[in-house]
N, C-alpha and C positions, 0 to 999 in steps of 0.2 A: 754469717749466714743470712740470706734473704728469707724472711719469715712473714707469713700472712699476719697482719696486725702487730708486727714487731714494734716495740716501744722505745727503741733507741733514741728517737727524737723527742720523746715525752718524759725522759728521765728527770730533767730539771723541774718540770711541772709536778711530777709525782712526789719528788723529794720536798719541794717547796710546800705542797699541800700538807704533807705530813708535819713539816716543821711549823707551819702557821696554824694548823687546826688541832693539834694534839698536845698532850702533856705526858711526860714520863713514859715515852714509848721506847722500849728496849728490845722487844721480841716481835717478829713479823712473820706471818705465814704468806708465802707467795703461792697461792693455791692452784693456779694454772700457769706453770712456769715457762712453757713454750721454749723459746731460744735461750732462756736463762739470763737475759740482759738486765731485767729488773732485779732479780735475786742478787746478781753480782753488784749492782749499784747499791742495794741495801746493805750488803756485806761490806762494801767499801766505806759506807757511812758508820760502820761500827755496830749495826744491829745484829742480834742473834736471829738467824733466818731458818725457817722450815720451808724448803722448796719442794713443790709437788707437781706432778703431771701424770695424767692417766696414760699417755702415750709413752712407750718404753724408750724410744729414741730421745725424746725430750728429757726424760729422767736421766738417761745416760749423759747428755750434755751437762745437765745441772750437777749430777754426781761427780763428773770428771772436771768440773770447773768451780762452781759455787761451793760444792761439798768438800773441797780440798783446802786445807789451811796453809800448807806450805808446798812448794814444788817438789814432786817426788824425786828421790835420789837414785832409784833403780840400782840398789846396792848389790843385787845378785848378778849384775852384768858388768863386764869389763870393756864394753864398747858403747858408743852412742846409739841408744835404742831407736830413736826416730830416724837417724841416718841409715841404720840397718834396714828398717822397714821400708824406707823410701827407695832402697836399691834392691829389694827382694825380687827374686825371679823364681820360676818353677824349678830351675836347676838347684836352687838353694834349699829346697824343701822336699819332704817325702810325700807331699800331696800331689794329686793328679788333676788333670783338667776336668774330669768327671765330677770332682768335688767342688768345682768353682761355680757356685749357684748364680752369681751375678753375671758372669760370662755366659753361662748356658741359657740364661733367660732374659737378659737385658742388653745384649750386644749381638750384632749380626754374626751368625754362623750357620752351619748346614741345617740346624734344627730351629733357628730363631731368626725372625725378621725385625725384631725390635731394635730401635736405634737410640737407646738411652746413653750408651757409652761406647767409645772406641774399644776395640778388642783388648789392646794393651792395658788400658786403664781399668777395664772390667776385671781382667785377670789379677791386676795389682790389688784392687779392692778385696777380691777373694783371698788372695794370699796373705795380705796384711791381717784380715779378719781371722783367718784360720790360725796364723802364727800367734796372734794375741791370745786366742783361746788355748792354744797348745801351751804357751808359757804359763797361763793361769792354772791349767790342769796339772802342770808339773810343779806347781808351788813356787814359781820363780817371781811372781808378781804379788805385791800387796793389793788390797782392795782399791786403794787410792790409785796405784799405778795402773791397774787394769782399766778402771773407768777413765783415767786420764788419756790412755792410748785410744780407747774407744771414742771418746769425745773428739780427739784429734782427727780420727778417721771420718767420723760423721760430719765434722765441720769442713773437711777437705773435699768431700764428694761433690757438693753442688758446683764447685768451681770447674769441674770437668764434665758435667752432665749436659746432655743435649736437650735442654728444656728452656722454657721462657721464664721460669722463676719457681715453678712447683713441678711435682713429678706426676701430675694427673695425666699428662700426655707428653710425647716426645716430638721433636721436630723431624720433618721428613727430609731434611738436608743437614749436613754436619756444620754446626756452629763452630766458629774458629776456636772457642775455648776448649772444645773437645780434643783438640790436637795437642794441648798442653799436657805434660805428664802429671799424674796425680802426685801431690806432695803434701805430706803431713807437716804441719807447723806446731810449735809448742803452744798449747792453750795458755792463755793468760791467767795466772793464779794470783788472787789477792790474798796476801798474808793476813791472818787474823788469829786472835786468841779466843774469839767467841765461838760458842758451840753452833755448828751448822749441821742441819739434818736434811736429808733428801728422801722423798717418798715417791712411790709409783702406785697410787691408789685413786679410787673415785673421790671426787671432791667432798661428797657428803660425809665421808669417814673422818674428815678433819674439821668439820664445822664445830664440833663440841670441844675442840682444843682451845684452852683459854690463854691465848696469846694477847699481847697488847693491841696488835692491829692485824687485820686480815686484808691482804690486797688480792683482788680478783680481776682477772683479765679474761673473761669467758669469750667464746666465739660470738661474733656479731651477726652473722647471717647464716645461710643454709650451706655454706661451703664447709664440708666436713674436713677436718685436718688430716685424718689418717689416709684417705685416698689421695690427698695432695702431697703426702710425704711417705707413701707406702714403701718406697724402696729404702728410705732411711730406716724405717721401722724394721724391715727385713734384714738390713745390714746389721743393725743393733742386736737383733735377736738371733740372727743367722740360724733360723729354725726350719729352713727348707719347706715353706708353706706351699699348699696347693694354689696355683695361680689361676686367675679368671680373666677372660676378655682379651681384647687387642693389646691393652697396655700392661697386662700381667699383674693385675691387682690382687693383693692378698685379701683374704676374707676379713670383713670388718663389720658385719651385720650387728654383732653384739657390742660394738664399740662406738655406736653413733651417739652423738651428744644431744642431750635434751635442750641445749641452748641453740641448736641448729634447726629446730622445727617450730613452725609458727604455732602449732597447737599445744606445745609443751613449754615454750620459752617463758611465759608468764609464771607458771607454777615453779619452774626451775629457779627463777630469780626470787620468788617468794620464799622458797626453801632456803636459798643462800642467805637472804637477809634475815628471815625470821629465826633460823636455827643457829646463826652465827653467835658464838659465845665469846669471841674476842671483844675487847673493849671498844675498838674502833673498826669500821669497815670502809674500805676505799675500793671503788669499782671503776675500772676503765671500760668505756663503751663509746659508741658514736651515734650521731643523730640520724643515721640511715639503717640502724639495726632492726632486728625482727620485732623488738618491743620498742614502742615509741618513747620519746623523751618524757612526755607527760605521764604515761603509765608507769615508767620506771621511777620517775620522781615521786609519784604518789605512793608507790610501794615503800620507797625510802622514808618518806615522811611518816607513814603509818607505823613503822617500826623504830624510828629514830627516837632517842631520848631527848625530850624537850624540843628546842628549835635548832638542834645541832646539824640538820641536813644542809649541805652546801652542794651546788652544782657549778662546776668550773668547765667552761667551753673554750676550745682553741681551734682556730682554722688549721687545717692539716691537709697535706697532699695525700690523695688516695693511693692504695697499693697499685703498683703498675707492673705489668710484664712488658713484653715488647709491643703490645697493641696499645696505641695511644688512647687515653681517656681524659678528656679535658672538662668533664662535667664539674661544675663548681658547687660549692655549698657544703662540702663535707666538714664536719666539726668533730674533733675528738673531745670526749667528755670524761670528767672525773666526778663520780658521785660519792660524796663523803657523808658519813653519819656516825654518831656515837650510839653504840648498842646497849651498853650497861655502865 
């Protein structure tokens, strides 16, 4: 999945910093898990991971991938579950078109002008989501199997969405990807015998957890994540929210991040750094964030044990949608310090 601030290209630097700057690290909190890519990398390296995100769709991705130790068996089914879902039609279910929230609100029909999905894919998203919930309510799915299927659905949706990269707006013409049929793929599951936990709480609730290392990848700028991924949040929850505006935004007033506002970002970082009870703290950020490099470095030095603070900077290509942006000078940063 394309994800704002995704860390797929920084995994080597993150792992190398942990290896070179720490000792005896066995447990890690990934406190803003996002797409789950860092949590999976830490899991692959043998760490016991606690993966957390305040957004439910991010929690679903983590719980259905990072949070699973072995690939689910779907013992209650005598058929290939993903193949069945990929070929599901209205005729195969007892559900009606009126129950299809994504079709009724995010694809063109007599009551909707939004162009997020072609009709066939919108209906398919709805039917798959409804079927997964039906199986769960009937007791046919384990918790791992439930989130595995939800993660497969969430990961598949962007590949047929009529967007430039995020869901804040839709294109006014049909992109060629939207003509492809939605297809669920098996999420990649890393086998482990280590304990993996997944949470869906505000980051402050986990600062007092005494892990060996806390990794934090908070938002860098004023772009709130929920409005940019609001449809994925709705698919994950499937809670039939009251929608607002031209793009059909779900309410998010109470879910705005303190890291996305200039007047609260400094205090948010101070809370993160000061209250962190893990032995080490590693923060991903960049040099164009709402808090400047000097200010964030000063906060780290203030709360670091001894001279443990390190700042690692790397040239990095900025997030791109279909609108070119050739502005140079972006540096991804890793702020490392020992807390106790």
